[in-house]
N, C-alpha and C positions, 0 to 999 in steps of 0.2 A: 372445709374444703373451700378454696378461694379461686375464682375465675377472674380474668382480666377482660374488660370491655375494650372495644376499639378506641374509645375516647380516653382511655387510661383509668377509668373508674373500675372499681372492684365489685364483685358480687360474691358474698359469702353465704354458703349453705351452712347454717348453724347446726350444731350436733343434733338437737332434737328433731329438726326437719330431715336431716340426712339419714339418721337412724330409722326414722319412720318409713321413708321411701325405699331405702335399701332392703328393708325386710320383705319387700314384694318382688324381688328379683325373680325372673322366670328361669330358674336354674335347672329345671327338668320339665319333661313333657306334660306333667300333671298340673303344674302351676298355671293359674289363669292370669290373664292380663289385668292390670290394676292401674289406678290413677287417682288424681285429686287436684286440689288447688295448692298453689304456693302463696303463702301469706307472710308478709314482712314489712320492711320499712326502708325508706330512703334516708340516708345519713345526712342530716342537714348541713348545708354548706359544702357538700362534696358531690361527686358523681357515683358514690358508693351505695350499694344496697345490701341488706341483710335479709335472707329468707329465714325467718324465725320458726316457722311452723308449716306443716303440710297436712291437708286433710287426707284421709285414706279411704279405701272403698267402704261404702255403706250399704245397708241392707237392700236399698232399692236401686243400686247401681247395676248395670248389665256387665257381667264379666264372662268372657269366653277365652279360648286359648289365644286367639289372634285379634281380639277386639275388646274395647272397653268404652262404656258410655256412663258418665256419672249422672246421678239425679241432682240436677242443679239446685232444687229447693233445699235438700238436706245439707249439701256442701255450703250453700250460701248462709244457711242458718248458723253453721259452725263459724264461718268467716265473720258474721255479724257479732257473735258472742266474743270472739277474739278482739274485734274492733272496739267494742264497748269496754272490755276489761283492760285494754291497753291505753285507754284514754284517747282513742282515735289515731293512734300512731301506727298500728299494724293493719295493713290492708292487702288487697289482692295485688300480687306481682305477676302472676301467670299460672301455669299449671304443669303437671307432670304426668307421665304414663310410662308403662313398661314396654319393652320390645324383647323378643326372644333371641336377638343377635348379641354376640359378645361385646362388640363396640358399636353402639347404636348410631343410626343416622335417621333423619326424618324421612318418612315416606311422602309420596305425592299428596296423599290424603292428609297427613300431618300438616304440610305446608299450606294446603287449602284451608284447613280448619284454623290454623293460626292467623292467617290473613283475614278470614271472616270474623274472628273474634275481635280483631282490632278495628274492623269496620262496623260491626253490628252491636257491640256492647259498649256501655258507657265506661270508658277508662279515663283515668286522670293523668295518664302518661302517654307519650307518642309511641310507646313500645311495651311489650310484655316479654317475660322470660319463660322459657319452656325447657323442662328437664325431661330427657328420655333415659330411663334406667335400663341398661342392657344386662345380660346375664353375668358379665364380668366388670364392665365399666359403665359410667354414666356420662352423658354429655349435657351441656347447657347451651341453649341458643337464645338469641335476642332477636325478636321479630318486630319490625317497625311498621308504622301505619303507611309508609310509602312503599310497602311490599319488599323491602330489603330484609334479609335474614342472615344473621352471622352466628357462627359457632364461636363461643368464647373459649379462650385458651386457659387451660388449668395452670394455676400458679403453684399450688402445692397439693 
């Protein structure tokens, strides 16, 4: 699945990452909210990014019907393993979570969380990507350190 950034760059959700996150769609009332980190790489010499992998809910995460909170330590540990095994090319690009709506959009809480991540965490980029997995479709947003948030257009 490929999305287009406003600067013309592309963001590809590679099959392994896409399959992992789509498996947590909240398609019925019993499925709990889920989320994790988006891990991948910047394609050198371009404005393109590839999300190669996504962490998924872990035993110490908090999962409810309408809320999810990840255990940062466990997800960070998985991200560090991937960083080492990739020779330092696969790093944090953002995060993902589920919504119960068919065509998701960020809540006020999502927007506040995204903005605080860009201000409070050491990031190597002036932006992060955020995926929201709805019950039927998913959306990808790019949030910038200057508080701008853009929904990226699906190319295919």
